[in-house]
N, C-alpha and C positions, 0 to 999 in steps of 0.2 A: 487530608492528603491523598493524591491521587495515585492509583497503581501504576506502577511502570507499565510501559506498553510492551504487548508481545512483540516478539521478534522474528521476522520472516528473512532468512538470508538467502535470497535468489541469486547470488553471485554463480557464475558458471553457466547459467541457463539462457538460452536465446528466447525471444519473444516468439510465442505468446504466452511461454511457459510462466514468466514471472507475473502477469497479471492472472493466469489461471489459478495459480498457487495463492495469490492474494486474494482472490475472490472465494476460493474455498475457505481460506482463514477468515475473512470477513463474515462469511455466512454462519460460522460457528460461534461468532462473537455476540455479546449482548449490544443494543444499541448505545452508542457513545463510547463504546471500547475502543482502544487504540492499538495500532498496529505499526510497528516501526519496519519499513520494507527496504532491503539493500539490495541493489542490483548492478551489475557491471555491463549489461547490453545497454548499448547507447539508444537504443528505440525504446527502451524502457522509461526513459526520461520523458517521452511524449506519452507513451501508451497508459502509464499509471495514472497521472493526472486526468487524461482522456476518459478512462474507464470511470474513474471515481466521479467525475462531472455527470456522466451519463447515468451513473448508478445511484447517486445523490449521496455520495460519502465526501467527506473532506479530505484533501490531500494537500499537505504542507511540505514543500521540498526544504530538505535541511542542507546545512553546509557540510561539504564532504570532500574528498578528494577528487581531481578531475575526472578521473577514469572511473568513479562509482557514483551512482546516484541514490541518495537516502531520502526517502518520503516518511512522514508520520502521518497515516490515516487515520482518521477517526469515522467508525460505522456510523451509518445514517441512523436517526432517532427513530424514523418510522419505518420499520423495516417490511412491515406489511403491506406498504403501498408501492 
């Protein structure tokens, strides 16, 4: 059984803060750890998956209400590279 993901509620923050907070949380996690990110800044819907692609993390957008974006982010396995 997998551990539930950690939660990062970035609602109320405007970009780039949701991505900065997410990056800080991911750095503290073990490889393969999961982080659920909630943001209400429309730009976060673009910035979060873009950052994850660039950094090697996996970002999956989850169903949510229209004014909120929710991502399940899995920390990359090879943090040292």
